[in-house]
C-alpha positions in Angstrom: -7.2 -14.3 18.1 -9.4 -11.1 17.7 -5.9 -8.6 18.0 -4.9 -10.1 14.9 -8.3 -10.0 12.9 -8.4 -6.1 14.4 -5.2 -5.7 12.8 -5.9 -7.2 9.5 -9.6 -4.9 9.4 -6.4 -1.8 9.7 -4.7 -2.4 7.2 -7.5 -3.8 4.4 -8.6 -0.1 5.0 -5.7 1.4 4.1 -5.7 -0.5 1.3 -9.3 -0.4 0.2 -8.1 3.5 0.8 -5.4 3.9 -1.2 -7.9 3.6 -3.9 -7.7 7.1 -4.7 -4.8 7.3 -6.0 -5.8 5.2 -9.3 -8.2 7.7 -10.7 -5.4 10.6 -9.6 -2.7 11.5 -11.5 0.8 9.7 -11.4 2.6 13.3 -10.9 -0.3 13.5 -7.3 1.0 10.1 -6.1 4.7 10.8 -6.4 4.7 14.1 -5.2 3.2 13.1 -2.6 5.9 10.5 -1.4 8.1 14.3 -1.8 5.2 15.8 0.7 5.9 12.6 3.0 9.7 12.1 2.3 10.9 13.0 5.9 9.0 11.6 9.2 10.1 13.7 12.3 10.1 10.8 15.7 12.0 11.7 18.8 13.1 14.8 17.6 15.1 12.9 14.9 14.5 13.0 10.8 14.2 9.9 9.1 13.4 8.8 5.4 10.2 7.1 5.1 11.8 5.6 2.2 13.1 1.5 2.7 14.6 1.5 -1.3 15.4 3.6 -2.9 16.5 7.8 -3.0 15.3 10.9 -3.3 16.0 11.4 -6.7 14.1 8.3 -6.9 11.4 9.8 -6.6 11.9 13.6 -8.1 12.9 11.1 -11.5 10.0 8.9 -11.4 8.0 12.3 -11.2 9.1 13.7 -13.8 7.9 10.2 -16.3 4.9 10.6 -14.6 4.6 14.0 -16.1 4.2 13.0 -19.0 3.2 9.7 -19.4 0.1 7.9 -19.7 -1.8 6.9 -16.5 -0.2 4.7 -13.5 -0.8 0.8 -13.5 -1.1 -0.4 -9.0 -1.2 -3.0 -7.4 -1.6 -3.5 -3.8 0.5 -5.2 -1.3 -0.5 -6.7 1.9 3.0 -7.6 4.5 2.2 -9.5 7.4 5.3 -11.8 8.8 3.4 -12.9 11.5 0.8 -14.7 9.5 1.2 -17.9 8.4 -0.9 -19.9 5.6 -0.7 -22.0 7.7 -2.5 -20.6 10.0 -5.3 -18.4 8.9 -8.2 -17.8 10.3 -11.6 -18.1 7.9 -12.5 -14.5 9.4 -9.2 -13.3 8.0 -9.1 -15.2 4.9 -12.6 -13.5 3.9 -11.7 -10.4 5.1 -8.6 -10.3 2.6 -10.8 -11.9 0.3 -13.3 -8.9 0.1 -10.3 -6.8 0.4 -9.3 -8.2 -3.3 -12.5 -7.7 -4.4 -13.3 -5.0 -3.4 -9.9 -3.1 -4.9 -10.2 -5.5 -8.3 -13.6 -4.0 -8.9 -13.6 -0.9 -8.2 -10.6 0.2 -8.8 -9.0 -3.2 -11.4 -5.7 -2.9 -8.7 -4.9 -6.1 -8.2 -4.4 -7.3 -4.2 -1.0 -9.5 -2.9 -0.7 -10.5 0.8 3.3 -11.3 1.9 2.8 -13.6 4.9 5.1 -16.8 6.6 5.4 -19.9 5.0 
């Protein structure tokens, strides 16, 4: 059970650190994604994209260069967690993370878990 809470500290920390993108220009966000597009693992190059393509990111970069500030939402996806079997520690941690994102960056947090 402790490992599970530790895992949530890790993902909640990542969610909180992502707030810095809210205070940058949209073009910086897409330039960052394009720089990190390819990951090398075990000598093989792999795309980090789960959905979409490099041209999609390039198109969004072009749009971001000419647009107003972007709106962000942060998603935490934990399929190993069940709604019915969540500890109070995890719920508290998620609540603190949600509050921080909303208060500091006006960013909504969404949590996706098993039913």
